[in-house]
C-alpha positions in Angstrom: 2.6 -41.0 23.6 -0.1 -39.7 25.9 -2.1 -36.6 25.2 -0.4 -34.8 28.1 3.0 -35.4 26.6 1.8 -34.3 23.2 0.6 -31.0 24.7 3.9 -30.5 26.5 5.8 -31.3 23.4 3.8 -28.9 21.3 4.4 -26.1 23.9 8.1 -26.9 23.8 8.2 -26.5 20.0 6.3 -23.2 20.1 8.9 -21.8 22.5 8.3 -19.2 25.2 5.6 -16.7 24.7 6.7 -13.7 22.6 6.7 -10.3 24.2 4.0 -8.0 22.9 5.6 -4.9 21.6 3.8 -1.8 20.5 0.3 -2.7 19.5 -1.4 0.1 17.5 -4.8 1.2 18.6 -7.9 2.0 16.6 -9.0 5.6 16.8 -12.5 6.5 15.5 -14.3 9.9 15.3 -18.1 9.7 15.5 -20.1 12.7 14.4 -23.7 12.7 15.7 -26.5 14.8 14.3 -29.2 15.9 16.8 -32.4 17.5 15.7 -33.8 20.0 18.2 -37.5 20.7 18.9 -37.3 23.9 16.8 -36.1 21.8 13.9 -32.5 23.2 14.1 -29.7 20.7 14.1 -26.6 20.3 16.3 -23.6 18.2 15.5 -21.6 16.6 18.3 -18.4 14.6 18.2 -16.8 11.8 20.2 -13.4 10.1 20.0 -13.2 6.4 20.6 -9.9 4.5 21.1 -10.1 0.7 21.3 -13.8 0.8 22.1 -13.4 3.3 24.9 -14.6 6.9 24.7 -11.7 9.3 25.1 -13.5 12.7 24.7 -16.5 14.5 23.3 -17.4 18.0 22.2 -19.7 20.3 20.4 -22.3 21.4 19.6 -21.5 22.7 16.2 -23.8 24.0 13.4 -22.3 21.7 10.8 -20.8 18.2 10.6 -17.7 19.7 9.1 -17.2 22.0 12.1 -17.6 19.0 14.5 -15.2 16.9 12.4 -12.6 19.7 12.3 -12.6 20.1 16.1 -12.4 16.3 16.6 -9.5 16.1 14.2 -7.7 18.9 16.1 -8.2 16.9 19.3 -6.8 13.7 17.8 -3.7 15.5 16.4 -3.1 17.5 19.6 -4.0 15.2 22.4 -3.5 11.8 20.9 -0.8 12.8 18.4 -2.4 10.6 15.8 -4.8 10.8 12.8 -8.0 8.8 13.2 -8.4 5.5 11.5 -12.1 6.0 10.8 -14.7 8.8 10.8 -18.3 7.9 11.1 -21.2 10.2 10.7 -24.5 9.2 12.2 
């Protein structure tokens, strides 16, 4: 049997490609801390879905405030909870 026939036979055994149904996506909230020239700090958030930025917001005076607003965005706009929350 030639190598061409082996490949054709293997493809035949595997069958036709399977349709891809719903593929869940990864949603991540990133909270960034920025220190200003007056030593005050601001916290900004961004939402990433499958390595693409979806939205961003802030500034907030606390990481908790930024996270809360980002969670509200996920629940309201994306209708989903985030898979991961990262604080930088």
